[in-house]
C-alpha positions as CSV (number, residue, x, y, z in Angstrom):
1,M,-19.0,-10.5,-16.1
2,V,-15.2,-10.2,-15.6
3,I,-13.5,-7.6,-17.7
4,N,-9.7,-7.7,-18.3
5,M,-7.7,-4.6,-19.2
6,M,-4.1,-3.8,-20.1
7,I,-2.1,-1.4,-18.0
8,N,1.4,0.0,-18.4
9,T,3.6,-0.7,-15.4
10,K,6.9,0.8,-14.3
11,D,8.6,-2.5,-13.7
12,Y,6.7,-5.2,-15.6
13,G,5.8,-3.4,-18.9
14,I,2.2,-4.0,-20.1
15,L,0.2,-6.3,-17.8
16,D,-3.3,-7.8,-18.2
17,I,-5.3,-7.2,-15.1
18,N,-8.8,-8.1,-14.0
19,E,-11.1,-5.2,-13.4
20,E,-12.2,-6.8,-10.1
21,D,-8.6,-6.3,-8.8
22,I,-8.8,-2.5,-9.1
23,I,-8.8,-0.6,-5.8
24,S,-10.3,2.9,-5.8
25,F,-8.5,5.6,-3.8
26,P,-11.1,8.4,-3.5
27,K,-8.5,10.8,-2.1
28,G,-5.5,9.4,-4.0
29,V,-2.2,8.9,-2.2
30,Y,-0.4,11.8,-0.6
31,A,1.4,13.9,-3.2
32,F,-0.4,11.9,-6.0
33,E,-4.0,12.9,-5.3
34,E,-4.8,12.8,-9.0
35,S,-4.2,9.0,-9.2
36,K,-7.4,7.3,-8.0
37,S,-7.2,3.7,-9.3
38,F,-4.5,1.2,-8.3
39,V,-3.8,-2.5,-8.4
40,I,-1.6,-4.5,-6.1
41,I,1.0,-6.5,-8.0
42,N,2.4,-9.4,-6.1
43,S,5.7,-10.4,-7.5
44,G,5.6,-13.8,-5.8
45,N,9.0,-13.4,-4.2
46,K,9.6,-14.6,-0.6
47,S,10.4,-11.1,0.7
48,G,6.8,-10.1,0.7
49,F,7.5,-7.0,-1.4
50,M,4.6,-6.0,-3.7
51,Q,3.7,-3.0,-5.8
52,L,0.8,-0.6,-5.6
53,Q,0.6,0.4,-9.2
54,S,-1.5,3.2,-10.7
55,I,-3.7,1.8,-13.5
56,E,-3.8,5.3,-15.2
57,N,-0.1,5.7,-15.8
58,E,3.1,3.8,-15.0
59,N,3.7,6.4,-12.3
60,P,3.0,6.5,-9.4
61,R,4.1,3.1,-8.3
62,F,4.9,2.3,-4.7
63,I,6.8,-0.6,-3.2
64,I,4.7,-2.0,-0.4
65,L,4.8,-4.7,2.3
66,P,2.1,-6.0,4.5
67,A,2.5,-4.1,7.8
68,E,2.4,-7.3,9.9
69,N,5.5,-8.5,8.0
70,I,7.4,-5.6,9.7
71,I,5.7,-5.5,13.1
72,K,3.7,-8.5,14.1
73,D,1.5,-6.6,16.6
74,Y,1.0,-3.6,14.3
75,N,-2.1,-1.9,15.8
76,P,-2.9,1.3,13.9
77,D,-5.4,3.8,15.4
78,I,-7.4,4.9,12.3
79,P,-9.3,8.2,12.3
80,E,-13.1,7.4,12.3
81,D,-13.7,9.5,9.1
82,M,-11.2,7.2,7.3
83,I,-13.0,4.1,8.4
84,K,-16.2,5.6,7.0
85,I,-14.5,6.6,3.7
86,L,-13.3,3.0,3.4
87,K,-16.8,1.7,4.1
88,A,-15.5,-0.5,7.0
89,D,-17.3,-1.3,10.2
90,T,-14.1,-1.3,12.1
91,A,-10.3,-1.2,11.4
92,D,-10.4,-5.0,11.7
93,D,-12.0,-5.0,8.2
94,L,-8.9,-3.4,6.7
95,C,-5.6,-4.7,5.5
96,F,-2.6,-2.5,6.1
97,F,0.5,-2.0,3.9
98,V,3.5,0.1,4.5
99,I,5.3,2.0,1.7
100,A,9.0,1.2,1.4
101,V,11.8,3.6,0.3
102,I,14.6,1.5,-1.2
103,P,17.7,3.6,-2.0
104,S,20.8,2.4,-3.9
105,N,22.2,1.2,-0.6
106,V,19.5,-1.4,0.1
107,K,20.6,-1.8,3.7
108,A,19.4,1.8,4.3
109,S,15.8,0.9,3.3
110,T,13.0,2.3,5.4
111,V,9.2,1.9,5.6
112,N,6.6,4.4,6.7
113,L,4.7,2.9,9.6
114,R,3.0,6.2,10.5
115,S,1.0,6.6,7.2
116,P,0.1,3.1,6.0
117,I,-2.1,2.2,3.0
118,A,-5.4,0.8,4.3
119,V,-7.4,-1.4,2.0
120,N,-10.9,-2.7,2.3
121,F,-10.7,-5.6,-0.2
122,K,-14.4,-6.3,0.1
123,E,-15.4,-2.8,-1.1
124,R,-12.2,-2.4,-3.2
125,L,-11.4,0.9,-1.5
126,G,-8.1,2.2,-0.3
127,A,-6.6,5.2,1.3
128,Q,-3.3,6.3,2.8
129,V,-4.0,7.3,6.4
130,I,-2.1,9.2,9.0
131,L,-2.4,7.3,12.2
132,E,-3.7,8.9,15.4
133,N,-1.3,6.9,17.5
134,G,2.2,8.5,17.4
135,E,4.4,5.6,18.3
136,Y,5.0,4.5,14.7
137,P,7.8,6.3,12.9
138,V,7.7,7.7,9.4
139,R,11.1,6.1,8.6
140,F,11.5,2.7,10.2
141,K,14.7,1.0,9.2
142,L,14.1,-2.4,7.6
143,F,17.7,-3.7,8.2
144,E,19.1,-3.1,11.7
145,N,22.6,-4.5,12.3
146,E,21.5,-7.8,13.8
147,R,18.8,-8.3,11.1
148,A,20.8,-7.2,8.1
């Protein structure tokens, strides 16, 4: 049986969501460990920006993008304990999203490639993970001169 519920969002007001769309974050998200349940809101725009919205409160809410939208060959090295927490057989069972920081000067926007949000949609589990491979920066500029 599908159950719908109303949540209060930061940018969209009150939204009706499906209980099956809720992703549980057993460890929360860094600095927001008390928030354990989120939903991904797809705004439908061509940019690929989405929101990871807490269902408990309008905050926290994170602007996210699929990691492969930023780096086509994004290949995160996930700690083995995180793969177990997310009930995945391998990292291939996970989808990765990066958190964007969008200041008032949009051209200065960055994403965090070092600590992506990993989601196992099959199990409806998520976690923010710190990658073991160090080649990905915490602040990767979205708009370089030639791309801006």
